[in-house]
N, C-alpha and C positions, 0 to 999 in steps of 0.2 A: 574390042576390048573386053567384052563380057566373058569370053572363053578363058583368057588368062586369069581374070579375077576369080572365076569359078574354080579354076584349078588351084589357085592359091588358097581359097577358102577350104577346099577339100583337104589339102595338105595340112593346113593349120588345125582343122578339126581332127584329123587322124593323129596328129602329133599330140594334141591335148588329151585325146582318148587313150592313146598309148601311155601317156604320162600318168593319167588317172589310174591305170591298171598296172603301173610299174610296181616293183617290189624291191625292198632293201634286205640284203642278206647280212645277218649278224652272227658271229661266232660266240656262243655261250660256253664259258669254261669255268667250272666250279671245283675248287680244291676240296676234296671230300674229307680231309683231316685224317686220312690213313695213308700208309705207305706200302710199297711193293718192293720186291727184291730181297735177296738173301744177304749178300755182302755189301752192296751199296743200296741204301734205301732211297726210293724216289717217291715223291708225292703222287697220289692217285687223283686223276681228274675225271670228272663227268662232263662230257661235251655234248653240244647240240648245235644245230644250225637253225636259226629263226629266219624265215622268209616272211617279212612283214609287208602287207600291202601299203601303197602310197598313203592311203587314208588309214591310219593306225586301227587295227582290229581289236575288238574286245573278246574275240573267240579264237582259240588256237586248237589245231589238230596235231597231236603228238604222234609221230609215225615211227613204227618199229619195223624195219625191213625184213624181207624173207632171207632165205639161205644166201650166204653163210651166217647172216644175222648180225654181223659186227661191221659197221661202216668204217671204223678206224678213222674218225674225223680228226684232221689236223688244222684245216683252214676252210673257209667258205667255198673254196674251189672244189671241195669234195661233195658238194650238194647233189649234183645230178647223178653221179655214179652211186650214190647212196639210196636212190629211189628205184623201185621196180618200174619198168617201162610205162605201165598204165598210169602211174602217178606222175612220172616225169613228164609225160606227154600232155598232161592235163592240169598241172599245178597252177596254171594261169586262171583256171576256172575257180579255184579256191580263192585266189586274190580278188577276182571280180565279185565273189560272194562275200567279201569282207572277212575271210577266214585266214589267219596266219598259219602257215605250215611249219612245223618244227620236227626236224629229223633228229631223233634221239639215238645217241651211240651207247654202246656198253662202256662202262668206266674202264680206264686204262689198265686196271688190274684184272680185267676180264677179256683182254684182247687175245690172249693165247698165242698160238703159232702164227707165223706170218702169212699162211695161205690155207685155203680149205683143205680138208674138213676142219670145222672149228673144234678147238680143244678147250674152249672156255666159253663163258656166257651161255651155258646150257641150262638144263632144267633146275639144277640145284640152286643156281644164282637167280634165275628168272622167277622162281616161285618163292623167293626169300623176302623177308622184311627189309633186308639191305637194299635189294633192287627197288622196292617201293620207296625207301628213304632217298635213294639216289635220284629217282624220278621226282620225288617230292621237292628236292632241292631245285630242280629245273623249273618246276611249277612256281615255286616261290620267287625265283628270279624273274620269270615271265610276268608275274603279278606286280612285283615291286618296281621293276625297272621299265616295263613296257605296257602297263595298264591292262593286261589280259585279265578277264574276269571268268570266262567260261572255258573249261578245259575238256577236250575230248581225246580219248586214247584210241589209236588204230594200229592193229598189227596185221601183217600179211604173211600167210604160210608159217614159217618157223617163228616169225614175229608174234604170232597169235599165242604163243606160250606166254610171252610177256603181257599181251593185252588182256588175257583172261585173268592172270594172277593179279595184275594191277587193278583190274576192275573190282576184284574182291578186296585187295589189301588197301586200296585208296578209298574205297567206299564212296561216301557222299562228297569227297574232296574233288571229284570229277563230275562233269555234267552227263557223260555217257561214254560208251565204248563201242568200237567197231571191229569186227573180226572177219577178215577176208581170207577165203580159202584155208580154213583152219586145219591144222594138223591134228589128226586123231588116230589114224591107223597105225598098226605096228610097223616098225622099220628096224633094220639091223643095227643102226646107230643108237637106238633108244631115245631119239628125240621125241619130245612131248609125252614121255612116260608119266610126267607129273600131272597130266590132265586126264589120265585114265580114271573114269568114274567121277569126274569133276562135276560139282553141283553149281548150277546157274541160278538157283533159287535165292541165293543170299547176296546178289548184286544190289547195291544200294542205289545205283544209277541205271538208267535205261541202257539196253544193249541192242546192237544190230549185227546180224550175221549176213555175209554176202558170199555166195558160192555159185559156181557154174554147175548146172545139173549133170554135165558130162565131164567134169573134172577127172582126168585120167591118171592123176598122180596117186599111187597106191597109199601114200601117207595122208592124203586129204580127201577121204571119201565123202561125197555129197550125202549119202544115206545117213551117215553118222550125224551130220549137222542138222539135217531135216528132222532127225529123231528128237533133238533137244531144243531147237531154235523156236519152234512153234510159230506164232504170228510175227515174230521178229526176224524172219528170214527173207532176204532178197534173193530170189532164184534167177540166175542169169542163164538165158538160153542162147544157143548159137555161138558164133565166134569162129576163129581160125585154129583148127587143131594141128598146128605145125610146130616143130621144134621139140625141145625137151619137155615131156609131159609134166615134170616137176619144176621147170625152169621159168625164166622171165617171159618166155613166149607161151604158146599153147593156151588152152582154155583155163588151165590152173591160174594163170595170171591175167585172165580176161582179154586175151588177144582177140582183136576184132570187135570187142565190146568195151574198149577202154573208156571212151567218153561217157557213155550212158551209165557205167558203173560209178564213175566219179560224180556225175550229176545226181545220181540216186543217193549217194552218201551225203552230198551237200543238202539235198532236199530233206533228208532225215535230220541233219544237224539243225537246219533252219526252222523246220516245221514239226518234226516228230513223225511225219508221214512215212510209212513203209511201202515202197514200191514192190509189191509181192512178186511180180514176174516182170523182167525187163529183157529186151533183146529179141522179142518175137518179130 
C-alpha cells in the first residue's frame, strides 16, 4: 500500500507546486483620448498583456519586443507570439521569481501596415514624450488595479529604441531598465537613428545591458555597447550561431543561452548584481 500512497503524494505535491507557479493573463486596454483615421475617426488604444503570478507580484517587467516591434495585441492569446523565443521559453522563471511580465504594444495609431517592414512605431514615436505618456498610462493601471509598485523596462533589439528613450523620459518613475542586443549600427532602414550619440549619463534609474560578444547582426554590434555600458554590461558567451543573424534565433537573440540570460536579468532585478560574463 505504501507505493500507491507515495505516488498520490508526489502527484498532489506536483499539482500544488504547479498551481503556485501558475499565472493569470490579463488584457490591459486603455483609451488614450485621441483618434485615428481621416474619414472615420476611431479611438486609439494602448494595449498590453499582463502575466501575473499566482501570488500577486509587486514588481513588473515591461517588455518591448524586437523586429518588427509591433505585437498588434488584440487578446491575451497573442502573448506567446509577441515574445522573442528566449523570453517565451523562460517566462515561467519570472513568475517563480515573483515578477509579473507585461508585454507592451504600440498604440493602435502606430500599428502601420499589416506586415513587416514596419511603417510606424519607429524612432520618431519611440523617442517622443507621447510614447512615454502612453507607457505611463499602462504603469498607472498596473499600480492602481494590480498593486504593482516596482516597474522595470526591457527592450530587445529594435525594442531597445523604446527602452532607452523610456529610461530617459520616465526617469525615476521606473526602478530600472534592461537593454538586450541593443540596436546601434547603421542600417538601410534608418532604425535606431535617434540613439546615435545617445547619452546614458542622465538615466535616473539603474540600467543593465545584455549582449552576446559574437552577435553577428550588423545593426547590433557588441563593440558599441561595450563602449558605453561600462560595468553595467552582461557579456553573453557561446550559444548556437544558426538562423537569421538578426532574427529570433542566432546569438543575437541568445540562442543556446536563453535560460541563463533570463536568470541573469532576474538576479539584477532582485539584487542589483551584474553577472559580468555568463555562458562560459
